[in-house]
C-alpha positions as semicolon CSV with decimal commas, in nm:
position;residue;x (nm);y (nm);z (nm)
1;M;0,412;0,976;2,906
2;I;0,065;0,835;2,837
3;T;0,067;0,468;2,742
4;R;-0,196;0,251;2,576
5;D;-0,270;0,099;2,920
6;D;-0,350;0,448;3,054
7;L;-0,619;0,484;2,787
8;S;-0,772;0,138;2,825
9;R;-1,001;0,247;3,111
10;F;-1,182;0,558;3,228
11;R;-0,928;0,743;3,443
12;A;-1,101;1,076;3,506
13;E;-1,048;1,223;3,851
14;M;-1,290;1,505;3,782
15;L;-1,617;1,491;3,586
16;L;-1,776;1,788;3,410
17;Y;-2,152;1,830;3,369
18;C;-2,389;2,108;3,269
19;G;-2,500;2,284;3,588
20;M;-2,850;2,339;3,446
21;C;-2,886;1,967;3,367
22;M;-2,777;1,873;3,719
23;D;-3,036;2,114;3,864
24;E;-3,307;1,940;3,657
25;K;-3,180;1,581;3,698
26;P;-3,445;1,348;3,845
27;E;-3,354;1,188;4,177
28;G;-3,206;0,843;4,138
29;V;-3,073;0,908;3,786
30;R;-2,695;0,905;3,743
31;P;-2,540;1,222;3,598
32;Q;-2,383;1,012;3,319
33;D;-2,728;0,884;3,219
34;W;-2,891;1,229;3,229
35;S;-2,622;1,432;3,051
36;R;-2,648;1,511;2,680
37;L;-2,304;1,647;2,597
38;S;-2,101;1,695;2,279
39;F;-1,726;1,746;2,269
40;G;-1,527;1,910;1,994
41;S;-1,243;2,143;1,903
42;F;-1,187;2,463;1,710
43;H;-0,905;2,701;1,624
44;K;-0,909;3,081;1,615
45;E;-0,708;3,223;1,326
46;G;-0,402;3,410;1,443
47;E;-0,396;3,241;1,785
48;P;-0,165;2,955;1,877
49;G;-0,316;2,636;2,015
50;I;-0,666;2,492;1,996
51;Y;-0,987;2,519;2,197
52;L;-1,169;2,209;2,322
53;Q;-1,537;2,272;2,389
54;L;-1,785;2,073;2,599
55;W;-2,141;2,157;2,488
56;C;-2,478;2,080;2,649
57;D;-2,713;1,958;2,375
58;R;-3,017;1,972;2,606
59;H;-2,974;2,343;2,688
60;D;-2,784;2,446;2,374
61;A;-2,522;2,599;2,604
62;N;-2,147;2,595;2,656
63;V;-2,039;2,389;2,959
64;T;-1,673;2,480;2,936
65;T;-1,403;2,562;2,685
66;I;-1,044;2,456;2,746
67;W;-0,756;2,623;2,563
68;I;-0,449;2,411;2,489
69;Q;-0,116;2,559;2,382
70;T;0,224;2,388;2,380
71;G;0,130;2,124;2,636
72;Q;-0,027;2,368;2,883
73;W;-0,401;2,396;2,936
74;E;-0,642;2,622;3,116
75;H;-1,016;2,669;3,133
76;A;-1,108;2,947;2,892
77;D;-1,450;3,000;3,052
78;H;-1,686;2,847;3,304
79;N;-2,054;2,878;3,221
80;P;-2,254;2,683;3,325
81;I;-2,027;2,424;3,487
82;R;-2,064;2,158;3,756
83;I;-1,753;1,973;3,866
84;E;-1,800;1,658;4,071
85;G;-1,526;1,537;4,299
86;A;-1,324;1,859;4,296
87;S;-1,327;2,187;4,482
88;T;-1,264;2,463;4,229
89;G;-1,412;2,774;4,383
90;I;-1,641;2,806;4,080
91;E;-1,994;2,907;4,176
92;N;-2,297;2,823;3,960
């Protein structure tokens, strides 16, 4: 169960960035400072669950879409994606 204490600090073990942004990022600039991302959700009629989408505003491109249904989640697609701190087997 997630508690209020769990949400009182940044707990991410894996960070998602636009692969194109990371290729263009100037040296010495943190990915968090360079990224221009939006996050939102949508629903497709007739399908259970919702989609969460991470969008690169700089490149007007999808970073990833995650589908959530009944407590389970999976990546719906992977373009272009850069995952720091995790080995996923996803190639850019």
